[in-house]
LUMFISE-751546 format. One record per residue: residue in three letters; x, y, z of N, C-alpha, C in turn. Coordinates in steps of 0.05 Angstrom, whole numbers, plus 5000, padded with zeros to 4 digits. Layout:
ALAXYZXYZXYZ ...
END
This chain:
MET152255347414151955527438149455687436 THR148255737459145855907460146556187451 SER144756297435145256577427145356757451 PRO147256947452147357127475145057317477 VAL143457347456141257527455138757367451 ARG136857397470134357237468132057397480 ALA130057447464127657587474125957397490 ALA124657487511122957317527120457247510 ALA119556997513117356907497115256777515 GLY113156667502111056537517108556707518 ASP108556937506106157107505104757067479 SER102557207475101057177451102457267426 ALA104457447429105857547406108157357397 ALA108857167414111056997408110056757392 PRO111756647374110956407359110656167377 ALA108955977368108555737384111155587386 PRO111755457409114255307412114355077392 THR116755027382117154817362119254627373 PRO119154377363121154187372123954277366 ILE125854217384128654267379129654057361 ARG130754127338131653937318134653987313 GLY135953787303138753817297139753557286 VAL142353507290143553267280142553027296 GLN142752787284142052547298144052487320 HIS143052447344144852397367145552107369 SER148052047376148851767381148451697409 PHE148851427415148551337443150551477461 ASP152751557450154851687466153851947478 ASP151852077465150752327475148852287498 LEU147952037503145751997521146551927549 GLY149151877554150051807580152651647578 THR153551537601155951377602155251087594 LEU156151007571155550737562156750527581 LEU155250307585156250107603158849987594 ARG159249977568161749857559164250037565 ASP163650287572165850477578166350507608 VAL164850367624165050387653166850167664 THR168650247682170350057696168949987722 PHE168349727725166949637749168949497768 CYS168649537793170149387814168149217829 VAL168248957823166348767835167648657860 VAL166448697883167748637908166048447925 ASP167348287941165948107959167648087985 LEU166248078008167648058034166747808048 GLU168647698064167947498084168347628112 THR166647578131166747708157166447508179 THR166547608204166147428227163247388233 GLY161447508217158547448220156947658234 ASN158247848247156848058261156748308244 PRO154848498250154648748233157048928237 PRO157349128220159549318222159649448250 GLY162049468261162349578288162349358309 GLU161249128303161148908322162848668312 GLY163148648285164648428273166848548256 GLY168548368246170748458230170848318203 ILE172448428184172848308158175048098159 THR174547868147176647658146177847628119 GLU176547718098177647688071176347898052 ILE177947998034176948178013177848067986 GLY175848047968176447957941175148157922 ALA176448237901175348427882176448367854 VAL174748427834175448397806174848657792 LYS176848767778176349007762175848917733 VAL173649007722172748917696171749157680 ARG172349147653171449357635170849237608 ALA168649307596167849207570167848907569 GLY167148777591167048487592169748347596 GLU171948497599174548387603175548437631 VAL176848237643178048277669180648427667 ILE180848647682183248817681185148737703 ALA184148687727185848627750184148497772 GLU185548357791184248237813185648317839 PHE184148317861185248387887184148177907 GLN186048067923185247867943187147877966 THR185947877991187647858015185947768038 LEU187247598055186047538081186447768100 VAL184747798119184948028138184647918166 ASN186348008184186247928212184048098225 PRO181847978234179548138245179948228273 SER182148148286182748228313180748118333 GLU179447898326177547768344177247478334 PRO176447298351176147018343173946988322 ILE174446798303172446738283170546518293 PRO167946568295166146358305166446098289 SER166045878302166545618290164645578266 PHE162145668267160345608245161145778221 ILE162346018225163346178203165746048191 ALA167545938208169845798198169145558181 VAL167045408190166145178174164945278147 LEU163445498148162145598123164145698103 THR166145848112167945978094170545828090 GLY171245668110173845528109176145708119 ILE175545938130177546128140177646098170 SER179946018181180245968209182046188222 ASP182146178249183846368263186746338255 ARG187546088251190346038244191046158217 MET189146148198189646258171190146558172 VAL188746698189188846998189190747098210 ALA191946928226193647028248195947198238 SER197147128216199347288205198547478183 SER195947508179194947688157194947978167 PRO194948168149194848458157192148528168 ARG192148728185189648828196188349008175 ILE185749078179184249218159185349498154 GLU186449628174187549898171189949898152 SER191249668149193549648131192649568103 VAL190349438101189249348075187749568060 LEU186349728075184549928063185950108042 PRO188250228048189450408028189950268001 ALA190850018002191249877977188649817962 PHE186549747977184049687964182749937953 LEU182850157968181650407958183150507933 GLU185750467931187250537907186450357884 PHE186050097890185149907869182449987858 ALA180650077875177850147867177550427857 ARG179650587858179350877851178250907823 GLY176251087820175051147794173250937783 CYS172550737799170850517790167950547800 VAL166150407787163450377798163450117814 MET162750127839162849897857160449717851 VAL160949457851158949257847159149047869 ALA156948967881156948747901154248617901 HIS154248367909151648227912150748267941 ASN148448407944147548507969149548727978 ALA149648927962151649147965151549287992 PRO149149338004149249478030150949338051 PHE151049078050152748928070155648988065 ASP156648948041159548988035160349278038 MET158649458026159349738027159249848056 GLY157349738072157149818099159649758115 PHE160749518112163249448126165549618117 LEU165949648090168249798080168050088088 LYS165750208087165450488094165950528124 HIS164850348140165250368169168250348177 GLU169650158166172450128172174050358162 SER173350468139174750708129174450938148 LEU172050988157171551218174172951178202 VAL172850928212174050878238177050918238 HIS178350848216181250868214182151118200 GLY180351318196181151578186181651598156 TYR180451418140180751428111178251558099 ASP178551738080176251858066174951648048 TRP172351608052170951418035169951558010 PRO170851477987169951607962166951577958 ASP165751767943162951757938162451567913 PHE162751307918162551117897159651097886 THR159351067860156850967849156750667854 VAL154550567864154350287872152150147857 VAL152749907846150749737833150449487850 ASP148049417857147449187873146248967855 THR147748757850146748547831144348397843 ALA144248377869141848247882139348407876 LEU139548667880137148837875136448837845 LEU138448857828137948857799136648597791 ALA137648367802136448107795133548087804 ARG132848197827130048187836128248337817 ARG129348537802127748687783127548547756 VAL129348357751129548247724128647947724 ILE129547797744129047507744126247447755 THR124747277740122147197749122246957767 PRO120246907783120246667800120346407785 ASP119346407760119446167743122346097736 GLU124046297734126846247727128546157750 ALA128046287773129646217797127946267822 PRO128146087841126546107866127346347883 ASN129846437881130846657897133146797881 CYS134146997893136347147879138947137895 LYS139446907908141946867921144146827900 LEU146546887908148746867889149046587877 GLY148846387894149146107884146946037864 THR144446137869142246077851142746217824 LEU143546467825144046617800146346507785 ALA148446407800150746287787149946047770 LYS148045887780147045657764145445757740 LEU143745967745142046067723143746177700 PHE145846327707147546447686149946277679 ARG150246037691152345857685155145997686 THR155646097710158146247714160546057712 THR162846167703165246007701166445937728 THR165746087749166746037776164345977794 THR164545767809162445707828162845847855 PRO160945997864161346137890161545937913 ASN163445977931164045787953164545927979 HIS163546177983163846338007166746408012 ARG168346427991170946557992170746807975 ALA172047017984171547277972172247297943 LEU174547207934175247237906173547057888 SER172946817896171246637880168446767877 ASP167346867899164746987898164747237881 ALA166847397882167047637865167147557836 ARG168647337829168747247801166047157792 ALA164647017809161946927801160047167798 THR160347367814158747607812159247757786 VAL161747747776162347867750160647747728 ASP160447477728158947337708155947397711 VAL155047407736152247477741151647757731 LEU153447947736153048217727152848227696 HIS154548087682154348087653151847957643 GLY150947747657148347627650146047817653 LEU146147967675143948167680144048387659 PHE146548467651146748677631145448587605 GLU145748327598144448227573141448247575 ARG140348197599137448207603136448497600 VAL137648677615136648957614137349097588 GLY139449007575140249127550138049097529 SER136648867529134448827510132048997517 LEU132049117541129949297549130749587545 GLY132949637532133749907526135750037545 VAL136649877565138549987584141349967572 GLN142450197564145050197551147150357566 THR146350527585148150697599148050657629 LEU150050767642150150747671147750887684 GLU147051117672144751267682142151107679 ASP141950957657139550787653139550567675 LEU141850457680142050237699141350327727 GLN142150577734141650677761138650727766 THR137150787745134350847748132550627738 TYR133850397730132250177720130450057742 SER128049987735126249847754124249697738 SER123549457747121449297734118749427736 ARG118449627754115949767757115349947733 VAL117350007717116850177694116049997670 ALA113650057659112649897637114449927613 PRO114849707598116549727574115649937555 ALA112949987553112050187534112850467543 VAL113050507569113950767579116950797575 ARG118450587582121350597579122150637550 ALA120550527532121150557503120950847493 LYS119651017509119251297500121551477507 ARG123751357518126051527525127251667500 HIS126651557477127751687453126651967449 LEU124352027462123152287459124952507470 ALA126852437487128652637499131152667483 GLU131652507462134252507449134852767434 SER132752907425133253147410133653397428 LEU133253357454133453577473136353627481 PRO137053877486139853937493140253917523 HIS142853897531143553917559143754217566 ALA141454347568141454637573138854707587 ALA138854937599136455037613134255097593 GLY131755047601129555107584126955007594 VAL124954997576122254907582121554677563 TYR120254477574119354247558116354217559 LEU115254117536112354087534111653807524 PHE110353657540109353387532106653427517 ALA106353287495103853317479102953037470 ASP100353007464099352747455099352747425 ASP098152537413098252497384096552697369 ARG094852847383093253057370094553337373 GLY096853347386098253597390097453747415 GLU095553637431094753777455096953767476 VAL097653997487099654007508098553887534 LEU100053687544099153537568100453647593 TYR102953717591104453797615106853977607 ILE107354177623109554367617111354377642 GLY113954367639115754397661118254537652 LYS120054587671122554727666124854567678 SER127254607669129554467680132054607672 LYS134154567688136854667681138154487661 ASP137154247658138254057638135853917626 LEU135054007602132553907590132653607585 ARG134853507573134853227565134853047590 THR136453107609136552937633133952937648 ARG132653167650130053187664127953027649 VAL127753057623125652917608126052617609 ARG128552527607129152247609128252127635 SER128352287657127652177683124652107685 TYR122952217667120152147667119651857658 PHE121651737646121251457635122751257653 THR123351327678124751157696123151127722 ALA124250957740122850907766123051147784 SER124651347778124851587795122251747794 GLU120651707773118051857771115951677784 THR114851767807112951607822110251737824 ARG109751967813107152097814105251957795 ASN102951877805101051727789099951887765 ARG099252137770098152297748100252337726 ILE102752377734104852417714105452157699 GLY105251927713105451677700103351637679 GLU100951717685098751707666099351897642 MET100352137648101052327626103152207608 VAL105252087619107351977602106251757584 GLY104351597594103251387578101651497554 ILE100551737556099051867534100852017515 ALA103052137526104652307510106052167486 THR106252307464107552197440109852367431 THR109952627440112052807432112852977456 VAL115353067455116353267474117653487459 ARG116753727463117953967450119654107471 GLY121754237462123454377480124054657471 ILE124354837490125055117485127555177502 GLU129755217489132255277503132155567512 CYS133055617536132955887547135855977555 GLY136256237553138856347559139556357588 THR137456387606137856407634135756247649 PRO136356157674134356017690131856187694 LEU132156447698129756617702127956617677 GLU129156627654127556617630126056357628 ALA127256127636125855877636123455877655 GLU123855997678121656007698119356177687 VAL119956397675117956577664116456447641 ARG118056327623116756187600114855967609 GLU115755817629113955607639111355727649 LEU111355937664108956067674107156147651 ARG108256287631106656397609105556167592 LEU107055967587106055747571103855587585 ILE104155547612102055417627099455577626 ALA099755837629097356007627096056007600 GLU097755977579096755977551095355707544 HIS096655487551095655217543093855087563 LYS094155167589092655047611092754737609 PRO095054617611095354327608093854187631 ARG092553977624090853837645092453707667 TYR095053647662096653517682098353707699 ASN098253967693099454167710097454247731 ARG098354297755096554377776096754667784 LYS099154787780099655057789099755247766 SER098955497771099255717753097655687727 LYS095555517727094055477703092055697697 PHE091155837718089056037714089856297729 PRO091856437718092656687731090456897730 GLU088556867712086357057710084357037732 ARG084456817747082656787770083756927794 GLN083357187795084357357816082057497831 HIS082657567855080657707871081957967882 TRP080458177882081458437891079558557910 LEU080558717929078858887946078959167934 LYS076659277930076459547917075059737936 VAL076159987938074760197952073060347931 THR070460307932068760407911068760707908 VAL068060807885067961087880064961177879 GLU064061277902061261367905061161557929 PRO058961687934058861877956059761767983 PHE058961527989059861398014061161128006 PRO063761138001065160897991065060668010 ARG065460428000065560188015067559998003 LEU068159778016069859568005068159367989 SER069159297965067859117948069758897938 LEU068858657937070458437927069958407897 VAL072058447881071758447852073858257840 LYS073558187814075458017800077058157779 GLN076658417776078058557755078658847764 VAL081058937757081759217762080859387738 ARG079459597744078459777723079760057725 ASP079660197704080760467703078560657713 ASP078060657740075960817751076860987775 ALA079561017777080661187798080261077826 ALA079460827828079060697855081660587865 GLU081760547891084060417904083560117905 TYR085659957900085359667900087359537918 LEU086659307930088559147945088458857934 GLY090758747927090858477916093258447898 PRO093158237882090958047879091157827900 PHE088857707906088657487925088257227908 SER089457017917089256767902086556627907 SER085156697928082556567934080656777946 ARG078156727942076156907953076156897984 LYS076756667995076856648024078956828036 THR081256838024083457008034082657308032 ALA081357378009080457648006078457728026 GLU076657548033074557608053075857648081 ARG077957498087079357538112080657808114 ALA081957888092083158158092081058378094 MET078758338081076558538083075658558112 ALA075358328126074458328154076458478171 ALA079058448166081058598181080858898177 LEU080358978153079959268148077459378161 HIS075359218161072859308174073259338204 GLU075059178215075659198244076959458251 ALA078559568233079959818238078460068229 PHE076860038208075460268196072460198195 PRO070760318211067960238213066260358190 ILE067160328166065660418143063360228137 ARG061560308121059160138116059959888101 GLN058359668106058759418093056459338075 CYS054359508076052059448059052559518030 THR050959418012051359467984049259657972 ALA047659777989045559957979046760207967 ARG045460307946046360557934045460787952 MET047260977956046661207974047161467959 SER045261647963045661917953047362077972 ARG047762327965049362497983047862548009 THR045262528009043762558034041962318038 PRO043062098047041561848049039561868072 GLN037361728069035261708090034261418091 LEU036061238099035460958101035560878130 SER034660638135034660538163037260398168 PRO038460448192041060318198040660018204 CYS042859868200042759578204043859518232 VAL044059258238044959168264047859248270 LEU049559278249052359358253052559628266 ALA050659808259050660078271050060058301 GLU048159878308047459848336049759728352 MET051359568339053659438352056159618353 GLY055959858340058260038339060359948319 ARG059559778300061459678280061259838254 CYS059460028253059160188228058260468237 VAL059360668223058660948230055961028218 ALA054760848203051960868193051461128178 PRO052561168155051861398139049161378127 CYS047861138129045261098116043061268127 ASP043161348152041061508164041861798167 GLY044161868156045062148156046362238182 ARG047062058200048262128225051162228223 ILE052362178200055162268195055262398168 SER056762618166056962768141058862628122 MET058762708097060562598077063462658084 ASP063962898094066762978100067762808123 SER066262768144067062608167067462318159 TYR065562218142065861948132068361918115 GLY068862128100071262128082073862098097 ASP073862198123076362168138076961868143 PHE074861708148075361418151076361298125 VAL075161378103075961268077078761348070 THR079561588077082361678072084261508087 GLY083661448113085361278128085460988117 LEU083160898107083160628095084960618070 ARG084760818053086460818029089460838036 ALA090060988057092861008065093860738075 ALA092160588089092960328099093360128077 LEU091860158055092059978033094760018018 THR095460258013097760317996100260398011 GLY100060458037102360558052102760408078 ASP102060538100102560438126100160288137 PRO100260028142097959878152097859878183 THR099360048196099460038225096760068238 PRO094860248229092260258242090759988242 VAL091059838220089759578219091059388239 VAL093759388239095259208257094459268286 GLU094459528294093859598321090959528329 ALA089059568311086259498317085959198321 LEU087159048304086958748307088458658332 ASP090758788338092258708362090558758387 ARG089158978388087459038411085258828414 ARG084058758391081958558391082958288400 ILE085258208391086457948398087157948428 GLU088158168438088858178466086458148484 LEU084258278477081758258492080657978492 LEU080657848468079657578466081457388481 SER084057428480085857248495085457278525 ALA084957528534084557568563081957428572 ASP080057398554077557258561077756958555 GLU080256868547080756588540079056498517 ARG078456678499076956608474079156568452 PHE080656358455083056328438082356258409 GLU080156118405079356048378078556308363 ASP077056488376076356738364078856908358 ALA080756898377083157048373084656948349 ALA084656678345086056568322084756658296 VAL082056678296080656778272081657058265 HIS081857238285082757508279085757508271 ARG087257338282090057318274090257238244 ASP088557058235088556978207087757208189 ARG085857368199084957598183087257798180 LEU088557848203090858038202093057928183 SER093557678185095557558167094857588138 ALA092357538131091557568103091857848093 PHE091258048110091458328102094458408099 VAL096058358120098858448119100358318096 ARG099958058092101357928070100558038043 SER098058078039097158178013098058468009 SER098058628030098958898028101958918022 ALA103558758036106358748031106958658002 ARG105558457994105958347967105258557945 MET103058697949102258897929104259127928 GLN105259207952107159427952109759357938 ARG110659097942113059007928112659007898 MET110358897889109858887861109459157849 ALA107959337863107559597852110159757849 ALA112059697866114659837864116159777839 VAL116159517831117659447807116059507782 THR113359477783111759537759111659837753 ALA112359997773112360287768114760377751 CYS116760197748119160267732118660197703 ALA119060387685118660327657120660127647 GLU123160127658125159937650127259897671 ILE127959647676130259587693132059387678 CYS134559457676136559277663138359187685 ALA138558927689140158807711141858577701 ALA144058537715145958317708146858177733 ARG147557917729148657757751150757577740 ARG153057567753155257397744154557107749 THR155156937730154756647732157156507743 ASP156856257750159056097761161456077742 ASP160856077716163056047696164256307688 GLY163556527701164756787695163256957675 GLY161056857664159457017646157457187661 TRP155557297646153557477658150757397649 GLU148857367668146057347661145057637658 LEU143557687636142657957630139557947627 HIS138258137640135358147638134358437634 VAL132458467617131058717613128258687623 ILE127458847643124858827656123359087651 ARG121059067640119459307634116759287648 ARG116259467666113759477682113059217695 GLY115159087706114758837720114658587703 ARG115058617676114958397658117658347646 LEU118458087644120958017631120758067601 ALA122158267592121958347563124158217547 ALA126358157558128558017544130457897564 ALA131757677555133657537572135957437554 GLY138357437565140557337549142957287567 PHE145157207553147557127568149957247554 SER151757357569154257467559156457277567 PRO157957147548159956947556162257077571 ARG163756907584166156987599168157107580 GLY169457327589171457457573170557657553 THR167857697551166857897533165558127548 ASP165358347535164158587548161158547548 PRO159858547571156958497571155258737561 ARG156458977561154959207553153759187525 PRO155259107504154059087477151758877477 HIS152158657492149958457492147458577505 LEU147858727526145558857539144159047521 GLU145659207506144459397488142859257466 MET143959027456142458877436139858767448 LEU139958677473137558587486135458807488 ARG136359047496134459267498133159337472 ALA134759317450133759387424131659187414 SER131958937422130158727413128058647433 ALA128058777456126158707477123358777470 GLU121558627483118658677480117858947489 THR116059077475114959337483112759287503 VAL112859417526110859377547109759647554 LEU107159677550105759937555104659937583 PRO104360177595103260187622100360097621 GLY099559977643096759877645095459977671 ILE093459827679091859907702092559707725 GLY093259817748093759647771096659557772 PRO097459437794100259357798101059107782 VAL099158957771099958717756098758737728 ALA098858967716097558997690099158857668 ALA101758857669103358757647104258467650 ALA104058357674104958087679103357957701 SER103457697703102057567725103457607751 PRO102057597774103357627800105657427803 GLU105357177794107456977796109957067781 GLU109657177757111957267742113357497756 ILE111857687766113057917780114657817805 GLU113557627819114857527843117457377835 LEU117357227813119857107804121957307798 ILE121257527785123157737778124157867803 LEU122457927822123258047846125257877862 ARG124757617863126557437876129357437863 TRP129357447836131857457822133357717827 LEU131857937826133058207831134258227859 GLU133158077878134058097905136257887912 LEU137157737892139257547896141957687901 PRO143657567917146357697921147857707894 GLY149057927890150757967865149258087842 VAL146658127843145258247821145958547820 ARG146558637796147358927792145259057775 LEU144259287785142459457769144159627750 VAL143859577724145459717704144159967694 GLU141659947687140060177678137360167691 MET136160407696133460417707132060667698 ASP129660627688127960847680125560847699 GLY125761017720123761027740124961017768 THR123360997788124260977816123160727829 TRP124960567838124260307850124360337880 THR122160387893122060437922119560307934 CYS119860237960117560147976117260328000 PRO114860368010114560548033116060448057 VAL117460628071119060548095117160438116 GLY114860558119112960468139110960278128 GLY111660138106109759958093109259698108 ALA107759518095106959268107109259078111 GLY111359108096113558918098114858908125 ARG114859128140116159138166114658978187 HIS112158908181110558748201110758448196 LEU111858368173111758088166113157898186 ASN115657968194117157798212115657748238 ARG114757968250113257938275110657778271 LEU109557818248107057668242107557368241 GLU109857288230110456998228110556878257 ASN111957018275112156918302109456908316 ALA107957128313105357138327103456938315 HIS103656888289101856698276102356418286 SER104856348290105456078301104556048330 ASP104756268345103956248373100956198376 VAL099356318359096456308363095356028357 HIS096855858343095855598336096955378354 GLN098055448377099055248396096655128411 HIS097254928427095254788443093754988460 PRO091054968462089455168477090455208505 GLY091454998518092455028545094955198547 GLU096355238524098855388525098455668513 ARG096155718501095955968485095956218503 ARG094956198527094656438543097456558548 ARG099356378552102056478557103456578532 HIS102756458508104356518484102956718466 LEU100256728465098856898447099357198454 ARG100357348434100857628440100557788414 PRO099858038416099558198392102258268380 LEU102158388357104658468343106058688358 GLY104658868369105859088383106859298364 PRO107859528376108759748359111259668343 ALA111659788320113959728303115259998295 ARG117859988293119260228284119560208254 ALA119360428241119860438212122860408207 GLY123460278185126260248178126759998162 
END
């Protein structure tokens, strides 16, 4: 069992992940062995038309387990319609033979009981399963969610053209020398399919397919060398955690997370993995290390931290959290907005972080639309005597460069700018709304869309920063959430960083477990800016977990609040307006509209 107390790891202070080791696992631990599966091999004869247009004339089935026949099922069925002559010649089933036979609605209950708990097998399974499922639904019988094996599909993956010209049942029966020759009668064909199934099992068994799970994911597209690497997952537990693929030099190639480590890692060696780059990674990998986690949130956070630490070449996301962009209100006599990559302890106001420079520039343009502060980078004294630029002539800048505005008057604009960054962005929203409305009235819809994108970049980044700043302002938050099995997920969050995570089993008092977590949790000191202690991605993961239904705040050191009139209240209207602005130009005039006034709340 996972220890109920577990400190969050993945940072520089934590030890490097090591392979999960333990006792040697048997094949029984890897899945449902084929020898333990009960198969129901079924075959149908029909009137020749598809489901809904034709009827079933005969059902034959053989129940088999571990290579031994357990039982057989066979019955003729009255299809309630004439059997075409060419079908009668092919199958030998005539209208006279089925005249006194039961109808399908009388046969289905007995067949479904016969097949209960089995894995269904058929040659060209979509045909047989399609008829049986259709008739069940038409006559009001619940169709079980059978696992289905198609011997025709499996044969096409195993049999080469040199061995057999096609994968018809008759051809395969000759190849595998079945004891029963298929003759278009249901029970005979089902018996032949049993022998074909066992012959195919022998083929794939030599390729390492030993379990039902292996069989379901088997494909000839998977190279034998890749399939042979499934043993790399054998030491991993059926538990939530993080896995790391590495090459023969120990370099980490790829990092992922899963609720079931062993099952997820095994899927990389099957046909279910279709990504080319991941296929290349699996071909290079020689080891897989696992880190078991107490909670899904811990697994998500560990994944982020380990990706940032190792920067695996086959991961695409979250590799460079240090590549951030911020908007800064500079500290100088006539402040301006500056695009920077680092938050400093300089008493300046910051907005961000932005994931790209382009998004940051859009947000900066939105702020300049509302606050006509200077955009030049020249150094200015308290009494500047410089020449104004074209922005001053256009009325886009109050031009402190030539002394036409005092420091105090200019400071009023800067004060409003700072308030919009950290509190209420309404002045920016209203300024951009007016601009969009004017452009739309002039049918300049492309220009209006540009301003809408600028507004979107600003409002989203402002709302994001306010949410993150709220949780990072708390020195500690202890929260719990009940799990499906009656236990408790426990997390200690310090200044927006996951400091400890654990699990309290069902029937135990979670309070002692939480206190043990607090005692062993990572120490997190206050830093500079809203994301000083953790990456923005980690803070957002924590916020999403804290906002889940059923999460209980147990202890809190600090005040977790967001401004009532903050950027968050504009997001919903922004979504609608953003979708409107990108409609067809001929339709935009009717649909494009500003955000409009919003009430706080």
